[in-house]
Residue frames as qw, qx, qy, qz and C-alpha x, y, z in Angstrom:
[[0.000, 0.886, 0.464, 0.000, 0.00, 0.00, 0.00],
 [0.495, -0.076, 0.040, 0.864, 2.43, 2.62, -1.16],
 [0.086, 0.609, 0.409, 0.675, -0.14, 5.08, -2.47],
 [0.378, -0.870, -0.308, -0.070, -1.27, 6.53, 0.91],
 [0.643, -0.522, 0.023, 0.560, 2.33, 7.32, 1.79],
 [0.450, 0.322, 0.314, 0.771, 2.90, 9.38, -1.32],
 [0.042, -0.445, -0.269, 0.853, 2.60, 13.12, -0.67],
 [0.162, 0.555, 0.634, 0.514, -0.24, 14.86, -2.42],
 [0.041, -0.319, -0.271, 0.907, -1.84, 18.26, -2.28],
 [0.304, 0.726, 0.612, -0.074, -5.09, 19.90, -3.25],
 [0.140, 0.975, 0.007, -0.172, -3.26, 23.12, -4.12],
 [0.790, 0.044, 0.208, 0.574, -0.20, 23.86, -6.21],
 [0.003, 0.866, -0.154, -0.475, 2.04, 26.65, -7.36],
 [0.339, 0.563, -0.641, -0.396, 2.78, 25.99, -11.00],
 [0.772, 0.105, -0.603, -0.173, 3.59, 22.27, -11.22],
 [0.284, 0.204, -0.771, 0.532, 4.70, 22.02, -7.58],
 [0.535, -0.600, -0.570, -0.170, 2.22, 20.77, -4.95],
 [0.087, -0.630, 0.333, -0.696, 2.05, 22.99, -1.87],
 [0.426, -0.178, -0.801, 0.380, 2.44, 21.64, 1.65],
 [0.321, -0.802, -0.503, -0.032, 0.05, 22.84, 4.37],
 [0.498, -0.579, -0.101, 0.638, 2.86, 24.92, 5.88],
 [0.303, -0.025, 0.372, 0.877, 3.24, 26.83, 2.60],
 [0.062, -0.617, -0.623, -0.477, -0.42, 27.81, 2.22],
 [0.085, 0.076, -0.315, 0.942, -1.22, 31.24, 3.65],
 [0.520, -0.299, -0.271, -0.753, -5.00, 31.18, 3.25],
 [0.333, -0.263, 0.740, -0.523, -6.38, 29.88, 6.58],
 [0.832, 0.162, 0.220, -0.482, -9.22, 27.93, 4.96],
 [0.776, 0.466, -0.421, -0.059, -6.97, 26.16, 2.46],
 [0.111, 0.487, -0.771, 0.395, -4.46, 25.52, 5.23],
 [0.601, -0.145, 0.547, -0.563, -7.27, 23.96, 7.28],
 [0.896, 0.295, -0.087, -0.320, -8.28, 21.65, 4.44],
 [0.604, 0.496, -0.604, 0.158, -4.70, 20.40, 4.10],
 [0.152, -0.408, 0.725, -0.533, -4.30, 19.99, 7.86],
 [0.774, -0.005, 0.369, -0.515, -7.51, 17.93, 8.09],
 [0.858, 0.401, -0.276, -0.166, -6.52, 15.82, 5.08],
 [0.329, 0.521, -0.726, 0.307, -3.13, 15.09, 6.64],
 [0.395, -0.266, 0.674, -0.564, -4.71, 14.07, 9.96],
 [0.871, 0.162, 0.146, -0.439, -7.26, 11.84, 8.23],
 [0.723, 0.489, -0.487, -0.014, -4.52, 10.15, 6.22],
 [0.095, 0.450, -0.780, 0.424, -2.48, 9.45, 9.34],
 [0.604, -0.110, 0.539, -0.576, -5.53, 8.01, 11.09],
 [0.878, 0.304, -0.055, -0.366, -6.35, 5.76, 8.12],
 [0.408, 0.581, -0.704, -0.003, -2.90, 4.20, 7.70],
 [0.174, -0.274, 0.889, -0.323, -3.08, 1.81, 10.70],
 [0.737, 0.111, 0.234, -0.624, -6.60, 0.63, 9.84],
 [0.808, 0.323, -0.424, -0.252, -5.68, -2.05, 7.24],
 [0.357, 0.330, -0.813, 0.321, -3.20, -3.61, 9.67],
 [0.259, -0.121, 0.656, -0.699, -5.53, -3.48, 12.67],
 [0.698, 0.072, -0.070, -0.709, -8.76, -4.66, 11.02],
 [0.706, 0.112, -0.683, -0.147, -7.92, -8.37, 10.41],
 [0.238, 0.070, -0.799, 0.548, -7.03, -8.78, 14.10],
 [0.392, 0.027, 0.334, -0.856, -10.29, -7.12, 15.12],
 [0.748, 0.111, -0.334, -0.562, -12.30, -9.40, 12.83],
 [0.568, 0.121, -0.804, 0.127, -10.51, -12.52, 14.10],
 [0.008, 0.040, -0.696, 0.717, -11.18, -11.53, 17.71],
 [0.568, 0.063, 0.106, -0.814, -14.88, -10.95, 16.95],
 [0.768, 0.134, -0.517, -0.354, -15.15, -14.40, 15.33],
 [0.369, 0.167, -0.839, 0.363, -13.49, -16.07, 18.31],
 [0.316, -0.120, 0.481, -0.809, -16.30, -14.94, 20.64]]
């Protein structure tokens, strides 16, 4: 699952994607900050889910 680890951005300057720290508009900065947090929260899910399902089936 390499694709979630690849940096991406909703906003760019020319051909270069902008990081949240580079965006001055507070609303755009907020969108990027939320997207980053959601991505970090989603990464462990595929590893954790099989264990959760196994435990539920053991009951």
